[in-house]
PDB file as gemmi writes it, atoms N, CA and C in Angstrom:
CRYST1    1.000    1.000    1.000  90.00  90.00  90.00 P 1                      
ATOM      1  N   MET A   1      44.156   6.127  19.255  1.00  0.00           N  
ATOM      2  CA  MET A   1      43.299   7.087  18.005  1.00  0.00           C  
ATOM      3  C   MET A   1      42.741   6.294  16.883  1.00  0.00           C  
ATOM      4  N   GLY A   2      42.626   5.208  17.023  1.00  0.00           N  
ATOM      5  CA  GLY A   2      41.887   4.623  15.505  1.00  0.00           C  
ATOM      6  C   GLY A   2      39.787   5.199  15.630  1.00  0.00           C  
ATOM      7  N   SER A   3      40.309   4.427  14.028  1.00  0.00           N  
ATOM      8  CA  SER A   3      38.389   5.212  13.907  1.00  0.00           C  
ATOM      9  C   SER A   3      37.386   3.531  13.661  1.00  0.00           C  
ATOM     10  N   SER A   4      38.497   2.429  14.312  1.00  0.00           N  
ATOM     11  CA  SER A   4      37.496   1.199  14.977  1.00  0.00           C  
ATOM     12  C   SER A   4      36.059   1.580  14.952  1.00  0.00           C  
ATOM     13  N   GLY A   5      35.758   2.082  16.546  1.00  0.00           N  
ATOM     14  CA  GLY A   5      34.797   2.712  17.594  1.00  0.00           C  
ATOM     15  C   GLY A   5      34.559   3.859  16.784  1.00  0.00           C  
ATOM     16  N   GLN A   6      34.195   3.878  15.967  1.00  0.00           N  
ATOM     17  CA  GLN A   6      33.196   5.204  15.331  1.00  0.00           C  
ATOM     18  C   GLN A   6      32.142   4.589  14.649  1.00  0.00           C  
ATOM     19  N   LYS A   7      31.112   5.486  14.485  1.00  0.00           N  
ATOM     20  CA  LYS A   7      29.996   5.030  14.034  1.00  0.00           C  
ATOM     21  C   LYS A   7      30.667   5.105  12.525  1.00  0.00           C  
ATOM     22  N   PRO A   8      29.454   4.007  12.046  1.00  0.00           N  
ATOM     23  CA  PRO A   8      30.159   4.619   9.875  1.00  0.00           C  
ATOM     24  C   PRO A   8      29.593   5.385   9.332  1.00  0.00           C  
ATOM     25  N   ARG A   9      29.804   7.001   8.296  1.00  0.00           N  
ATOM     26  CA  ARG A   9      29.620   8.089   7.712  1.00  0.00           C  
ATOM     27  C   ARG A   9      28.108   7.866   7.786  1.00  0.00           C  
ATOM     28  N   LYS A  10      27.202   6.524   6.967  1.00  0.00           N  
ATOM     29  CA  LYS A  10      26.563   7.032   5.914  1.00  0.00           C  
ATOM     30  C   LYS A  10      25.818   5.686   6.897  1.00  0.00           C  
ATOM     31  N   PRO A  11      24.241   6.008   6.538  1.00  0.00           N  
ATOM     32  CA  PRO A  11      23.802   4.904   7.752  1.00  0.00           C  
ATOM     33  C   PRO A  11      22.970   4.257   6.811  1.00  0.00           C  
ATOM     34  N   SER A  12      22.927   2.173   7.330  1.00  0.00           N  
ATOM     35  CA  SER A  12      22.824   1.140   6.624  1.00  0.00           C  
ATOM     36  C   SER A  12      21.185   1.322   5.462  1.00  0.00           C  
ATOM     37  N   HIS A  13      20.784   2.352   6.236  1.00  0.00           N  
ATOM     38  CA  HIS A  13      19.270   1.740   5.644  1.00  0.00           C  
ATOM     39  C   HIS A  13      18.577   3.282   4.623  1.00  0.00           C  
ATOM     40  N   SER A  14      20.092   4.729   4.900  1.00  0.00           N  
ATOM     41  CA  SER A  14      20.162   5.112   3.151  1.00  0.00           C  
ATOM     42  C   SER A  14      19.955   4.772   1.693  1.00  0.00           C  
ATOM     43  N   LYS A  15      18.845   5.097   0.973  1.00  0.00           N  
ATOM     44  CA  LYS A  15      19.292   4.196  -0.489  1.00  0.00           C  
ATOM     45  C   LYS A  15      19.028   5.673  -1.424  1.00  0.00           C  
ATOM     46  N   HIS A  16      19.606   4.998  -2.286  1.00  0.00           N  
ATOM     47  CA  HIS A  16      19.662   5.131  -3.636  1.00  0.00           C  
ATOM     48  C   HIS A  16      17.849   6.578  -4.214  1.00  0.00           C  
ATOM     49  N   LEU A  17      17.982   7.477  -4.351  1.00  0.00           N  
ATOM     50  CA  LEU A  17      16.812   8.016  -4.987  1.00  0.00           C  
ATOM     51  C   LEU A  17      16.936   8.199  -6.642  1.00  0.00           C  
ATOM     52  N   PRO A  18      16.126   8.000  -7.423  1.00  0.00           N  
ATOM     53  CA  PRO A  18      16.395   8.330  -8.630  1.00  0.00           C  
ATOM     54  C   PRO A  18      16.583   9.485  -9.448  1.00  0.00           C  
ATOM     55  N   LYS A  19      17.115  10.050 -10.133  1.00  0.00           N  
ATOM     56  CA  LYS A  19      17.643  10.737 -10.758  1.00  0.00           C  
ATOM     57  C   LYS A  19      15.625  11.651 -10.934  1.00  0.00           C  
ATOM     58  N   VAL A  20      15.476  13.122 -10.284  1.00  0.00           N  
ATOM     59  CA  VAL A  20      14.253  14.024 -10.680  1.00  0.00           C  
ATOM     60  C   VAL A  20      13.436  14.293 -12.187  1.00  0.00           C  
ATOM     61  N   GLY A  21      12.865  13.260 -12.564  1.00  0.00           N  
ATOM     62  CA  GLY A  21      12.428  14.005 -13.527  1.00  0.00           C  
ATOM     63  C   GLY A  21      12.443  12.330 -14.595  1.00  0.00           C  
ATOM     64  N   SER A  22      12.782  11.587 -14.069  1.00  0.00           N  
ATOM     65  CA  SER A  22      12.906  10.039 -14.843  1.00  0.00           C  
ATOM     66  C   SER A  22      11.915   9.099 -14.414  1.00  0.00           C  
ATOM     67  N   LYS A  23      11.536   8.378 -15.717  1.00  0.00           N  
ATOM     68  CA  LYS A  23      10.513   6.802 -15.312  1.00  0.00           C  
ATOM     69  C   LYS A  23      10.359   6.844 -13.861  1.00  0.00           C  
ATOM     70  N   GLU A  24      11.971   5.954 -13.247  1.00  0.00           N  
ATOM     71  CA  GLU A  24      12.351   6.137 -12.026  1.00  0.00           C  
ATOM     72  C   GLU A  24      11.052   6.509 -11.030  1.00  0.00           C  
ATOM     73  N   ASN A  25      11.535   7.741 -11.248  1.00  0.00           N  
ATOM     74  CA  ASN A  25      11.417   8.869 -10.315  1.00  0.00           C  
ATOM     75  C   ASN A  25       9.799   8.893 -10.365  1.00  0.00           C  
ATOM     76  N   ARG A  26       9.315   9.153 -11.596  1.00  0.00           N  
ATOM     77  CA  ARG A  26       7.758   9.650 -11.424  1.00  0.00           C  
ATOM     78  C   ARG A  26       6.871   7.867 -10.485  1.00  0.00           C  
ATOM     79  N   GLU A  27       8.052   6.548 -11.066  1.00  0.00           N  
ATOM     80  CA  GLU A  27       7.371   4.960 -10.721  1.00  0.00           C  
ATOM     81  C   GLU A  27       7.519   5.390  -8.846  1.00  0.00           C  
ATOM     82  N   PHE A  28       8.864   5.863  -8.950  1.00  0.00           N  
ATOM     83  CA  PHE A  28       9.131   5.761  -7.443  1.00  0.00           C  
ATOM     84  C   PHE A  28       7.916   6.822  -6.810  1.00  0.00           C  
ATOM     85  N   GLU A  29       7.473   7.788  -6.672  1.00  0.00           N  
ATOM     86  CA  GLU A  29       6.793   8.515  -6.196  1.00  0.00           C  
ATOM     87  C   GLU A  29       5.427   8.123  -6.483  1.00  0.00           C  
ATOM     88  N   LEU A  30       5.313   7.285  -7.185  1.00  0.00           N  
ATOM     89  CA  LEU A  30       3.237   6.899  -7.448  1.00  0.00           C  
ATOM     90  C   LEU A  30       3.124   5.786  -6.401  1.00  0.00           C  
ATOM     91  N   ARG A  31       4.476   4.710  -6.268  1.00  0.00           N  
ATOM     92  CA  ARG A  31       4.701   4.142  -5.229  1.00  0.00           C  
ATOM     93  C   ARG A  31       4.645   4.720  -4.200  1.00  0.00           C  
ATOM     94  N   GLU A  32       4.938   5.373  -3.683  1.00  0.00           N  
ATOM     95  CA  GLU A  32       5.419   6.174  -1.945  1.00  0.00           C  
ATOM     96  C   GLU A  32       4.023   6.829  -1.564  1.00  0.00           C  
ATOM     97  N   LYS A  33       2.911   7.088  -2.449  1.00  0.00           N  
ATOM     98  CA  LYS A  33       1.238   7.677  -2.923  1.00  0.00           C  
ATOM     99  C   LYS A  33       1.053   7.076  -2.025  1.00  0.00           C  
ATOM    100  N   ARG A  34       1.168   5.696  -2.632  1.00  0.00           N  
ATOM    101  CA  ARG A  34      -0.016   4.644  -2.657  1.00  0.00           C  
ATOM    102  C   ARG A  34       0.180   4.229  -1.549  1.00  0.00           C  
ATOM    103  N   LYS A  35       1.957   3.615  -1.168  1.00  0.00           N  
ATOM    104  CA  LYS A  35       1.726   3.645   0.431  1.00  0.00           C  
ATOM    105  C   LYS A  35       0.958   3.948   1.209  1.00  0.00           C  
ATOM    106  N   VAL A  36       1.227   5.661   1.140  1.00  0.00           N  
ATOM    107  CA  VAL A  36       0.521   6.715   2.376  1.00  0.00           C  
ATOM    108  C   VAL A  36      -1.047   6.566   1.806  1.00  0.00           C  
ATOM    109  N   ASP A  37      -1.410   6.778   0.787  1.00  0.00           N  
ATOM    110  CA  ASP A  37      -2.253   6.641   0.378  1.00  0.00           C  
ATOM    111  C   ASP A  37      -3.923   5.363   0.978  1.00  0.00           C  
ATOM    112  N   PHE A  38      -3.466   4.387   0.584  1.00  0.00           N  
ATOM    113  CA  PHE A  38      -4.370   3.542   0.142  1.00  0.00           C  
ATOM    114  C   PHE A  38      -3.731   1.597   1.261  1.00  0.00           C  
ATOM    115  N   GLY A  39      -2.407   2.505   2.196  1.00  0.00           N  
ATOM    116  CA  GLY A  39      -1.360   1.426   2.610  1.00  0.00           C  
ATOM    117  C   GLY A  39      -2.321   1.538   3.978  1.00  0.00           C  
ATOM    118  N   GLY A  40      -2.000  -0.033   4.643  1.00  0.00           N  
ATOM    119  CA  GLY A  40      -2.246   0.421   6.264  1.00  0.00           C  
ATOM    120  C   GLY A  40      -3.546  -0.284   6.769  1.00  0.00           C  
ATOM    121  N   TRP A  41      -3.845  -0.010   8.186  1.00  0.00           N  
ATOM    122  CA  TRP A  41      -4.827  -0.404   8.834  1.00  0.00           C  
ATOM    123  C   TRP A  41      -6.018   0.100   8.284  1.00  0.00           C  
ATOM    124  N   PRO A  42      -6.774   1.728   7.961  1.00  0.00           N  
ATOM    125  CA  PRO A  42      -7.472   1.837   7.652  1.00  0.00           C  
ATOM    126  C   PRO A  42      -8.569   1.174   6.284  1.00  0.00           C  
ATOM    127  N   ILE A  43      -7.844   1.616   6.005  1.00  0.00           N  
ATOM    128  CA  ILE A  43      -8.543   0.193   5.055  1.00  0.00           C  
ATOM    129  C   ILE A  43      -8.591  -1.730   4.838  1.00  0.00           C  
ATOM    130  N   ALA A  44      -7.897  -1.278   6.161  1.00  0.00           N  
ATOM    131  CA  ALA A  44      -8.504  -3.294   5.889  1.00  0.00           C  
ATOM    132  C   ALA A  44      -9.136  -3.191   7.483  1.00  0.00           C  
ATOM    133  N   ILE A  45      -9.670  -2.108   7.970  1.00  0.00           N  
ATOM    134  CA  ILE A  45     -10.485  -2.089   8.763  1.00  0.00           C  
ATOM    135  C   ILE A  45     -12.560  -2.015   8.055  1.00  0.00           C  
ATOM    136  N   VAL A  46     -11.699  -0.926   6.812  1.00  0.00           N  
ATOM    137  CA  VAL A  46     -12.958  -0.464   6.322  1.00  0.00           C  
ATOM    138  C   VAL A  46     -13.508  -1.372   5.427  1.00  0.00           C  
ATOM    139  N   ALA A  47     -12.378  -2.461   4.980  1.00  0.00           N  
ATOM    140  CA  ALA A  47     -13.031  -3.461   4.212  1.00  0.00           C  
ATOM    141  C   ALA A  47     -13.696  -4.320   5.933  1.00  0.00           C  
ATOM    142  N   MET A  48     -13.762  -4.656   6.624  1.00  0.00           N  
ATOM    143  CA  MET A  48     -13.998  -6.054   7.742  1.00  0.00           C  
ATOM    144  C   MET A  48     -15.494  -5.074   7.736  1.00  0.00           C  
ATOM    145  N   LEU A  49     -15.800  -4.341   8.004  1.00  0.00           N  
ATOM    146  CA  LEU A  49     -17.151  -3.563   8.525  1.00  0.00           C  
ATOM    147  C   LEU A  49     -17.193  -3.445   6.950  1.00  0.00           C  
ATOM    148  N   VAL A  50     -16.973  -3.127   5.948  1.00  0.00           N  
ATOM    149  CA  VAL A  50     -18.180  -3.813   4.706  1.00  0.00           C  
ATOM    150  C   VAL A  50     -18.380  -5.029   4.360  1.00  0.00           C  
ATOM    151  N   VAL A  51     -17.195  -6.085   4.420  1.00  0.00           N  
ATOM    152  CA  VAL A  51     -17.793  -7.656   4.777  1.00  0.00           C  
ATOM    153  C   VAL A  51     -18.922  -8.149   5.255  1.00  0.00           C  
ATOM    154  N   ILE A  52     -19.035  -7.406   7.415  1.00  0.00           N  
ATOM    155  CA  ILE A  52     -19.684  -7.472   8.294  1.00  0.00           C  
ATOM    156  C   ILE A  52     -20.753  -6.889   7.445  1.00  0.00           C  
ATOM    157  N   LEU A  53     -20.900  -5.752   7.798  1.00  0.00           N  
ATOM    158  CA  LEU A  53     -22.734  -4.747   6.458  1.00  0.00           C  
ATOM    159  C   LEU A  53     -23.342  -5.818   6.419  1.00  0.00           C  
ATOM    160  N   ALA A  54     -22.471  -6.577   5.296  1.00  0.00           N  
ATOM    161  CA  ALA A  54     -22.713  -6.791   3.855  1.00  0.00           C  
ATOM    162  C   ALA A  54     -23.484  -8.683   4.891  1.00  0.00           C  
ATOM    163  N   ILE A  55     -22.813  -9.230   5.585  1.00  0.00           N  
ATOM    164  CA  ILE A  55     -23.179 -10.110   5.864  1.00  0.00           C  
ATOM    165  C   ILE A  55     -24.715  -9.954   7.027  1.00  0.00           C  
ATOM    166  N   ALA A  56     -24.540  -9.413   7.720  1.00  0.00           N  
ATOM    167  CA  ALA A  56     -25.513  -8.802   8.491  1.00  0.00           C  
ATOM    168  C   ALA A  56     -26.575  -7.691   7.249  1.00  0.00           C  
ATOM    169  N   VAL A  57     -26.727  -8.005   7.041  1.00  0.00           N  
ATOM    170  CA  VAL A  57     -27.950  -7.060   5.581  1.00  0.00           C  
ATOM    171  C   VAL A  57     -28.336  -8.489   4.846  1.00  0.00           C  
ATOM    172  N   ILE A  58     -27.664  -9.810   4.974  1.00  0.00           N  
ATOM    173  CA  ILE A  58     -28.239 -10.701   3.822  1.00  0.00           C  
ATOM    174  C   ILE A  58     -29.103 -11.592   4.699  1.00  0.00           C  
ATOM    175  N   ALA A  59     -28.082 -11.978   6.499  1.00  0.00           N  
ATOM    176  CA  ALA A  59     -29.138 -12.435   7.235  1.00  0.00           C  
ATOM    177  C   ALA A  59     -30.735 -11.942   8.124  1.00  0.00           C  
ATOM    178  N   ILE A  60     -30.132 -10.506   7.969  1.00  0.00           N  
ATOM    179  CA  ILE A  60     -32.028  -9.777   8.397  1.00  0.00           C  
ATOM    180  C   ILE A  60     -32.745 -10.160   6.940  1.00  0.00           C  
ATOM    181  N   THR A  61     -32.410  -9.516   5.414  1.00  0.00           N  
ATOM    182  CA  THR A  61     -33.357 -10.237   5.187  1.00  0.00           C  
ATOM    183  C   THR A  61     -33.392 -11.813   4.529  1.00  0.00           C  
TER     184      THR A  61                                                      
END                                                                             
């Protein structure tokens, strides 16, 4: 009846969150919001389409 085979009580991916209202908390929330709003594939796809459109307009004129 040892505990060596049991799961750890705390997940390894958990992290300490800053105290609510602190400067660190505001910075953390801003970073998370930027990730959600501006990160990922949609921005890259839109940027590529804009570049392709600009090249097409230059080639046509």
